[in-house]
mmCIF file of the N, C-alpha and C atoms, coordinates in Angstrom:
data_MODEL
# 
_entry.id   MODEL 
# 
loop_
_atom_site.group_PDB 
_atom_site.id 
_atom_site.type_symbol 
_atom_site.label_atom_id 
_atom_site.label_alt_id 
_atom_site.label_comp_id 
_atom_site.label_asym_id 
_atom_site.label_entity_id 
_atom_site.label_seq_id 
_atom_site.pdbx_PDB_ins_code 
_atom_site.Cartn_x 
_atom_site.Cartn_y 
_atom_site.Cartn_z 
_atom_site.occupancy 
_atom_site.B_iso_or_equiv 
_atom_site.pdbx_formal_charge 
_atom_site.auth_seq_id 
_atom_site.auth_comp_id 
_atom_site.auth_asym_id 
_atom_site.auth_atom_id 
_atom_site.pdbx_PDB_model_num 
ATOM 1   N N  . MET A 1 1  ? -12.027 0.918   -1.833 1.00 0.00 ? 1  MET A N  1 
ATOM 2   C CA . MET A 1 1  ? -12.117 0.438   -0.386 1.00 0.00 ? 1  MET A CA 1 
ATOM 3   C C  . MET A 1 1  ? -11.902 -0.839  -0.383 1.00 0.00 ? 1  MET A C  1 
ATOM 4   N N  . ARG A 1 2  ? -12.642 -1.482  -1.763 1.00 0.00 ? 2  ARG A N  1 
ATOM 5   C CA . ARG A 1 2  ? -12.462 -3.007  -1.949 1.00 0.00 ? 2  ARG A CA 1 
ATOM 6   C C  . ARG A 1 2  ? -10.794 -3.485  -2.299 1.00 0.00 ? 2  ARG A C  1 
ATOM 7   N N  . LEU A 1 3  ? -10.323 -2.818  -2.801 1.00 0.00 ? 3  LEU A N  1 
ATOM 8   C CA . LEU A 1 3  ? -9.031  -2.943  -3.266 1.00 0.00 ? 3  LEU A CA 1 
ATOM 9   C C  . LEU A 1 3  ? -8.142  -3.147  -2.395 1.00 0.00 ? 3  LEU A C  1 
ATOM 10  N N  . SER A 1 4  ? -8.195  -2.184  -1.042 1.00 0.00 ? 4  SER A N  1 
ATOM 11  C CA . SER A 1 4  ? -7.449  -1.997  -0.178 1.00 0.00 ? 4  SER A CA 1 
ATOM 12  C C  . SER A 1 4  ? -7.705  -3.141  0.896  1.00 0.00 ? 4  SER A C  1 
ATOM 13  N N  . LYS A 1 5  ? -8.989  -3.393  1.193  1.00 0.00 ? 5  LYS A N  1 
ATOM 14  C CA . LYS A 1 5  ? -9.083  -4.654  2.053  1.00 0.00 ? 5  LYS A CA 1 
ATOM 15  C C  . LYS A 1 5  ? -8.837  -5.763  1.401  1.00 0.00 ? 5  LYS A C  1 
ATOM 16  N N  . HIS A 1 6  ? -8.939  -5.995  0.175  1.00 0.00 ? 6  HIS A N  1 
ATOM 17  C CA . HIS A 1 6  ? -8.537  -7.237  -0.884 1.00 0.00 ? 6  HIS A CA 1 
ATOM 18  C C  . HIS A 1 6  ? -7.015  -7.492  -0.255 1.00 0.00 ? 6  HIS A C  1 
ATOM 19  N N  . LEU A 1 7  ? -6.210  -6.631  -0.687 1.00 0.00 ? 7  LEU A N  1 
ATOM 20  C CA . LEU A 1 7  ? -5.019  -6.449  -0.555 1.00 0.00 ? 7  LEU A CA 1 
ATOM 21  C C  . LEU A 1 7  ? -4.320  -6.665  0.966  1.00 0.00 ? 7  LEU A C  1 
ATOM 22  N N  . THR A 1 8  ? -4.835  -5.925  2.285  1.00 0.00 ? 8  THR A N  1 
ATOM 23  C CA . THR A 1 8  ? -4.547  -6.096  3.608  1.00 0.00 ? 8  THR A CA 1 
ATOM 24  C C  . THR A 1 8  ? -4.999  -7.652  3.789  1.00 0.00 ? 8  THR A C  1 
ATOM 25  N N  . GLN A 1 9  ? -6.090  -8.154  3.399  1.00 0.00 ? 9  GLN A N  1 
ATOM 26  C CA . GLN A 1 9  ? -6.487  -9.557  3.490  1.00 0.00 ? 9  GLN A CA 1 
ATOM 27  C C  . GLN A 1 9  ? -5.169  -10.512 3.185  1.00 0.00 ? 9  GLN A C  1 
ATOM 28  N N  . ARG A 1 10 ? -4.830  -10.258 2.258  1.00 0.00 ? 10 ARG A N  1 
ATOM 29  C CA . ARG A 1 10 ? -4.004  -10.867 1.284  1.00 0.00 ? 10 ARG A CA 1 
ATOM 30  C C  . ARG A 1 10 ? -2.303  -10.900 2.079  1.00 0.00 ? 10 ARG A C  1 
ATOM 31  N N  . GLY A 1 11 ? -2.040  -9.758  2.898  1.00 0.00 ? 11 GLY A N  1 
ATOM 32  C CA . GLY A 1 11 ? -0.728  -9.724  3.552  1.00 0.00 ? 11 GLY A CA 1 
ATOM 33  C C  . GLY A 1 11 ? 0.028   -8.410  2.631  1.00 0.00 ? 11 GLY A C  1 
ATOM 34  N N  . PHE A 1 12 ? -0.750  -7.655  1.713  1.00 0.00 ? 12 PHE A N  1 
ATOM 35  C CA . PHE A 1 12 ? 0.179   -7.129  1.181  1.00 0.00 ? 12 PHE A CA 1 
ATOM 36  C C  . PHE A 1 12 ? 0.297   -5.430  2.059  1.00 0.00 ? 12 PHE A C  1 
ATOM 37  N N  . ALA A 1 13 ? 1.171   -5.105  2.039  1.00 0.00 ? 13 ALA A N  1 
ATOM 38  C CA . ALA A 1 13 ? 1.485   -3.901  3.204  1.00 0.00 ? 13 ALA A CA 1 
ATOM 39  C C  . ALA A 1 13 ? 1.468   -2.286  2.431  1.00 0.00 ? 13 ALA A C  1 
ATOM 40  N N  . LEU A 1 14 ? 1.628   -2.386  0.991  1.00 0.00 ? 14 LEU A N  1 
ATOM 41  C CA . LEU A 1 14 ? 1.831   -1.131  0.293  1.00 0.00 ? 14 LEU A CA 1 
ATOM 42  C C  . LEU A 1 14 ? 0.972   -1.037  -1.015 1.00 0.00 ? 14 LEU A C  1 
ATOM 43  N N  . LEU A 1 15 ? 0.483   0.288   -1.015 1.00 0.00 ? 15 LEU A N  1 
ATOM 44  C CA . LEU A 1 15 ? -0.669  0.199   -2.536 1.00 0.00 ? 15 LEU A CA 1 
ATOM 45  C C  . LEU A 1 15 ? 0.070   1.530   -2.540 1.00 0.00 ? 15 LEU A C  1 
ATOM 46  N N  . ASP A 1 16 ? 1.079   1.435   -3.623 1.00 0.00 ? 16 ASP A N  1 
ATOM 47  C CA . ASP A 1 16 ? 1.444   2.918   -4.329 1.00 0.00 ? 16 ASP A CA 1 
ATOM 48  C C  . ASP A 1 16 ? 0.449   3.465   -5.317 1.00 0.00 ? 16 ASP A C  1 
ATOM 49  N N  . ALA A 1 17 ? -0.353  4.619   -4.639 1.00 0.00 ? 17 ALA A N  1 
ATOM 50  C CA . ALA A 1 17 ? -1.139  5.627   -5.202 1.00 0.00 ? 17 ALA A CA 1 
ATOM 51  C C  . ALA A 1 17 ? -0.707  6.408   -6.202 1.00 0.00 ? 17 ALA A C  1 
ATOM 52  N N  . GLN A 1 18 ? 0.515   6.786   -6.371 1.00 0.00 ? 18 GLN A N  1 
ATOM 53  C CA . GLN A 1 18 ? 1.321   7.843   -7.340 1.00 0.00 ? 18 GLN A CA 1 
ATOM 54  C C  . GLN A 1 18 ? 0.712   9.268   -7.019 1.00 0.00 ? 18 GLN A C  1 
ATOM 55  N N  . ILE A 1 19 ? -0.054  9.158   -6.628 1.00 0.00 ? 19 ILE A N  1 
ATOM 56  C CA . ILE A 1 19 ? -0.896  10.833  -6.215 1.00 0.00 ? 19 ILE A CA 1 
ATOM 57  C C  . ILE A 1 19 ? -1.422  10.824  -4.964 1.00 0.00 ? 19 ILE A C  1 
ATOM 58  N N  . GLN A 1 20 ? -1.928  11.982  -4.482 1.00 0.00 ? 20 GLN A N  1 
ATOM 59  C CA . GLN A 1 20 ? -2.328  12.137  -2.906 1.00 0.00 ? 20 GLN A CA 1 
ATOM 60  C C  . GLN A 1 20 ? -3.830  12.725  -3.546 1.00 0.00 ? 20 GLN A C  1 
ATOM 61  N N  . ASN A 1 21 ? -4.666  12.535  -2.978 1.00 0.00 ? 21 ASN A N  1 
ATOM 62  C CA . ASN A 1 21 ? -5.877  13.425  -3.529 1.00 0.00 ? 21 ASN A CA 1 
ATOM 63  C C  . ASN A 1 21 ? -6.803  12.978  -2.329 1.00 0.00 ? 21 ASN A C  1 
ATOM 64  N N  . PRO A 1 22 ? -7.961  14.096  -2.195 1.00 0.00 ? 22 PRO A N  1 
ATOM 65  C CA . PRO A 1 22 ? -9.161  13.947  -1.108 1.00 0.00 ? 22 PRO A CA 1 
ATOM 66  C C  . PRO A 1 22 ? -9.900  12.294  -1.038 1.00 0.00 ? 22 PRO A C  1 
ATOM 67  N N  . HIS A 1 23 ? -10.080 12.194  -2.393 1.00 0.00 ? 23 HIS A N  1 
ATOM 68  C CA . HIS A 1 23 ? -10.493 10.784  -2.585 1.00 0.00 ? 23 HIS A CA 1 
ATOM 69  C C  . HIS A 1 23 ? -10.018 9.901   -1.621 1.00 0.00 ? 23 HIS A C  1 
ATOM 70  N N  . LEU A 1 24 ? -8.636  9.667   -2.286 1.00 0.00 ? 24 LEU A N  1 
ATOM 71  C CA . LEU A 1 24 ? -7.660  8.549   -1.696 1.00 0.00 ? 24 LEU A CA 1 
ATOM 72  C C  . LEU A 1 24 ? -7.611  8.823   -0.480 1.00 0.00 ? 24 LEU A C  1 
ATOM 73  N N  . ALA A 1 25 ? -7.318  9.798   0.200  1.00 0.00 ? 25 ALA A N  1 
ATOM 74  C CA . ALA A 1 25 ? -7.356  10.145  1.761  1.00 0.00 ? 25 ALA A CA 1 
ATOM 75  C C  . ALA A 1 25 ? -8.463  9.378   2.069  1.00 0.00 ? 25 ALA A C  1 
ATOM 76  N N  . ARG A 1 26 ? -9.262  9.418   1.794  1.00 0.00 ? 26 ARG A N  1 
ATOM 77  C CA . ARG A 1 26 ? -10.548 8.865   2.610  1.00 0.00 ? 26 ARG A CA 1 
ATOM 78  C C  . ARG A 1 26 ? -10.026 7.570   2.984  1.00 0.00 ? 26 ARG A C  1 
ATOM 79  N N  . PHE A 1 27 ? -9.390  6.918   2.215  1.00 0.00 ? 27 PHE A N  1 
ATOM 80  C CA . PHE A 1 27 ? -8.929  5.207   2.323  1.00 0.00 ? 27 PHE A CA 1 
ATOM 81  C C  . PHE A 1 27 ? -7.532  5.080   3.402  1.00 0.00 ? 27 PHE A C  1 
ATOM 82  N N  . GLY A 1 28 ? -6.998  6.398   3.538  1.00 0.00 ? 28 GLY A N  1 
ATOM 83  C CA . GLY A 1 28 ? -6.107  5.927   4.489  1.00 0.00 ? 28 GLY A CA 1 
ATOM 84  C C  . GLY A 1 28 ? -4.370  6.350   3.660  1.00 0.00 ? 28 GLY A C  1 
ATOM 85  N N  . THR A 1 29 ? -4.428  6.790   2.063  1.00 0.00 ? 29 THR A N  1 
ATOM 86  C CA . THR A 1 29 ? -3.291  7.137   1.790  1.00 0.00 ? 29 THR A CA 1 
ATOM 87  C C  . THR A 1 29 ? -2.906  8.210   2.251  1.00 0.00 ? 29 THR A C  1 
ATOM 88  N N  . TYR A 1 30 ? -1.563  8.179   2.352  1.00 0.00 ? 30 TYR A N  1 
ATOM 89  C CA . TYR A 1 30 ? -0.601  9.821   2.775  1.00 0.00 ? 30 TYR A CA 1 
ATOM 90  C C  . TYR A 1 30 ? 0.458   9.642   1.779  1.00 0.00 ? 30 TYR A C  1 
ATOM 91  N N  . GLU A 1 31 ? 1.219   11.004  2.068  1.00 0.00 ? 31 GLU A N  1 
ATOM 92  C CA . GLU A 1 31 ? 2.713   11.424  1.055  1.00 0.00 ? 31 GLU A CA 1 
ATOM 93  C C  . GLU A 1 31 ? 3.474   10.705  1.776  1.00 0.00 ? 31 GLU A C  1 
ATOM 94  N N  . VAL A 1 32 ? 4.983   10.204  1.559  1.00 0.00 ? 32 VAL A N  1 
ATOM 95  C CA . VAL A 1 32 ? 6.040   10.112  2.222  1.00 0.00 ? 32 VAL A CA 1 
ATOM 96  C C  . VAL A 1 32 ? 7.331   10.410  1.160  1.00 0.00 ? 32 VAL A C  1 
ATOM 97  N N  . SER A 1 33 ? 8.294   10.581  2.154  1.00 0.00 ? 33 SER A N  1 
ATOM 98  C CA . SER A 1 33 ? 9.429   11.241  0.931  1.00 0.00 ? 33 SER A CA 1 
ATOM 99  C C  . SER A 1 33 ? 9.880   10.141  0.492  1.00 0.00 ? 33 SER A C  1 
ATOM 100 N N  . GLY A 1 34 ? 10.985  10.375  -0.543 1.00 0.00 ? 34 GLY A N  1 
ATOM 101 C CA . GLY A 1 34 ? 11.194  9.345   -1.546 1.00 0.00 ? 34 GLY A CA 1 
ATOM 102 C C  . GLY A 1 34 ? 12.394  8.194   -0.695 1.00 0.00 ? 34 GLY A C  1 
ATOM 103 N N  . LYS A 1 35 ? 12.849  8.801   0.581  1.00 0.00 ? 35 LYS A N  1 
ATOM 104 C CA . LYS A 1 35 ? 13.928  7.857   1.438  1.00 0.00 ? 35 LYS A CA 1 
ATOM 105 C C  . LYS A 1 35 ? 12.636  6.949   2.157  1.00 0.00 ? 35 LYS A C  1 
ATOM 106 N N  . VAL A 1 36 ? 11.586  7.389   2.643  1.00 0.00 ? 36 VAL A N  1 
ATOM 107 C CA . VAL A 1 36 ? 10.723  6.492   3.412  1.00 0.00 ? 36 VAL A CA 1 
ATOM 108 C C  . VAL A 1 36 ? 10.280  5.391   2.680  1.00 0.00 ? 36 VAL A C  1 
ATOM 109 N N  . TYR A 1 37 ? 9.431   5.754   1.210  1.00 0.00 ? 37 TYR A N  1 
ATOM 110 C CA . TYR A 1 37 ? 9.143   4.842   0.443  1.00 0.00 ? 37 TYR A CA 1 
ATOM 111 C C  . TYR A 1 37 ? 9.921   3.862   0.107  1.00 0.00 ? 37 TYR A C  1 
ATOM 112 N N  . ARG A 1 38 ? 11.276  4.263   -0.106 1.00 0.00 ? 38 ARG A N  1 
ATOM 113 C CA . ARG A 1 38 ? 12.466  2.976   -0.551 1.00 0.00 ? 38 ARG A CA 1 
ATOM 114 C C  . ARG A 1 38 ? 12.106  1.926   0.504  1.00 0.00 ? 38 ARG A C  1 
ATOM 115 N N  . THR A 1 39 ? 12.031  2.660   1.890  1.00 0.00 ? 39 THR A N  1 
ATOM 116 C CA . THR A 1 39 ? 12.314  1.660   2.925  1.00 0.00 ? 39 THR A CA 1 
ATOM 117 C C  . THR A 1 39 ? 10.925  0.849   3.039  1.00 0.00 ? 39 THR A C  1 
ATOM 118 N N  . LEU A 1 40 ? 9.715   1.663   2.919  1.00 0.00 ? 40 LEU A N  1 
ATOM 119 C CA . LEU A 1 40 ? 8.141   0.806   2.885  1.00 0.00 ? 40 LEU A CA 1 
ATOM 120 C C  . LEU A 1 40 ? 8.632   -0.331  1.648  1.00 0.00 ? 40 LEU A C  1 
ATOM 121 N N  . LEU A 1 41 ? 9.136   -0.001  0.479  1.00 0.00 ? 41 LEU A N  1 
ATOM 122 C CA . LEU A 1 41 ? 9.274   -0.639  -0.713 1.00 0.00 ? 41 LEU A CA 1 
ATOM 123 C C  . LEU A 1 41 ? 10.058  -2.398  -0.081 1.00 0.00 ? 41 LEU A C  1 
ATOM 124 N N  . LYS A 1 42 ? 10.873  -1.800  -0.107 1.00 0.00 ? 42 LYS A N  1 
ATOM 125 C CA . LYS A 1 42 ? 11.844  -2.856  0.337  1.00 0.00 ? 42 LYS A CA 1 
ATOM 126 C C  . LYS A 1 42 ? 11.265  -3.742  1.482  1.00 0.00 ? 42 LYS A C  1 
ATOM 127 N N  . GLU A 1 43 ? 10.740  -3.314  2.681  1.00 0.00 ? 43 GLU A N  1 
ATOM 128 C CA . GLU A 1 43 ? 9.855   -4.217  3.332  1.00 0.00 ? 43 GLU A CA 1 
ATOM 129 C C  . GLU A 1 43 ? 8.750   -4.911  2.760  1.00 0.00 ? 43 GLU A C  1 
ATOM 130 N N  . ALA A 1 44 ? 7.881   -4.214  1.824  1.00 0.00 ? 44 ALA A N  1 
ATOM 131 C CA . ALA A 1 44 ? 6.728   -4.836  1.129  1.00 0.00 ? 44 ALA A CA 1 
ATOM 132 C C  . ALA A 1 44 ? 7.380   -6.053  0.452  1.00 0.00 ? 44 ALA A C  1 
ATOM 133 N N  . LEU A 1 45 ? 8.239   -5.832  -0.423 1.00 0.00 ? 45 LEU A N  1 
ATOM 134 C CA . LEU A 1 45 ? 8.438   -6.742  -1.633 1.00 0.00 ? 45 LEU A CA 1 
ATOM 135 C C  . LEU A 1 45 ? 9.299   -8.112  -0.573 1.00 0.00 ? 45 LEU A C  1 
ATOM 136 N N  . GLU A 1 46 ? 9.801   -8.247  0.996  1.00 0.00 ? 46 GLU A N  1 
ATOM 137 C CA . GLU A 1 46 ? 9.782   -8.706  1.543  1.00 0.00 ? 46 GLU A CA 1 
ATOM 138 C C  . GLU A 1 46 ? 8.930   -9.998  2.104  1.00 0.00 ? 46 GLU A C  1 
ATOM 139 N N  . ARG A 1 47 ? 7.522   -9.440  2.039  1.00 0.00 ? 47 ARG A N  1 
ATOM 140 C CA . ARG A 1 47 ? 6.709   -9.775  3.052  1.00 0.00 ? 47 ARG A CA 1 
ATOM 141 C C  . ARG A 1 47 ? 6.056   -10.898 1.925  1.00 0.00 ? 47 ARG A C  1 
ATOM 142 N N  . GLN A 1 48 ? 5.422   -12.195 2.652  1.00 0.00 ? 48 GLN A N  1 
ATOM 143 C CA . GLN A 1 48 ? 5.053   -13.594 2.001  1.00 0.00 ? 48 GLN A CA 1 
ATOM 144 C C  . GLN A 1 48 ? 3.487   -13.262 1.839  1.00 0.00 ? 48 GLN A C  1 
ATOM 145 N N  . VAL A 1 49 ? 3.148   -12.872 0.760  1.00 0.00 ? 49 VAL A N  1 
ATOM 146 C CA . VAL A 1 49 ? 1.585   -12.428 0.242  1.00 0.00 ? 49 VAL A CA 1 
ATOM 147 C C  . VAL A 1 49 ? 1.007   -13.490 -0.107 1.00 0.00 ? 49 VAL A C  1 
ATOM 148 N N  . SER A 1 50 ? -0.302  -13.766 -0.033 1.00 0.00 ? 50 SER A N  1 
ATOM 149 C CA . SER A 1 50 ? -1.386  -15.008 -0.723 1.00 0.00 ? 50 SER A CA 1 
ATOM 150 C C  . SER A 1 50 ? -1.995  -14.136 -2.056 1.00 0.00 ? 50 SER A C  1 
ATOM 151 N N  . LEU A 1 51 ? -1.668  -14.865 -3.285 1.00 0.00 ? 51 LEU A N  1 
ATOM 152 C CA . LEU A 1 51 ? -2.084  -14.425 -4.813 1.00 0.00 ? 51 LEU A CA 1 
ATOM 153 C C  . LEU A 1 51 ? -3.633  -15.019 -4.973 1.00 0.00 ? 51 LEU A C  1 
ATOM 154 N N  . ILE A 1 52 ? -3.736  -16.199 -4.345 1.00 0.00 ? 52 ILE A N  1 
ATOM 155 C CA . ILE A 1 52 ? -5.234  -16.687 -4.388 1.00 0.00 ? 52 ILE A CA 1 
ATOM 156 C C  . ILE A 1 52 ? -5.941  -16.528 -3.420 1.00 0.00 ? 52 ILE A C  1 
ATOM 157 N N  . PRO A 1 53 ? -7.380  -16.557 -3.713 1.00 0.00 ? 53 PRO A N  1 
ATOM 158 C CA . PRO A 1 53 ? -8.397  -15.950 -2.324 1.00 0.00 ? 53 PRO A CA 1 
ATOM 159 C C  . PRO A 1 53 ? -8.761  -17.230 -1.533 1.00 0.00 ? 53 PRO A C  1 
# 
């Protein structure tokens, strides 16, 4: 939960967990198709994010 909140506060839009399981689902993870993932990744890479707290 802390990592997700930390990244969201800094403008990150995507956290690639590689796998789906009940523990990660508690934090809002969900599976997407490869096509959807590539779209989300492209959008995430275009975002301006803050790397400094």
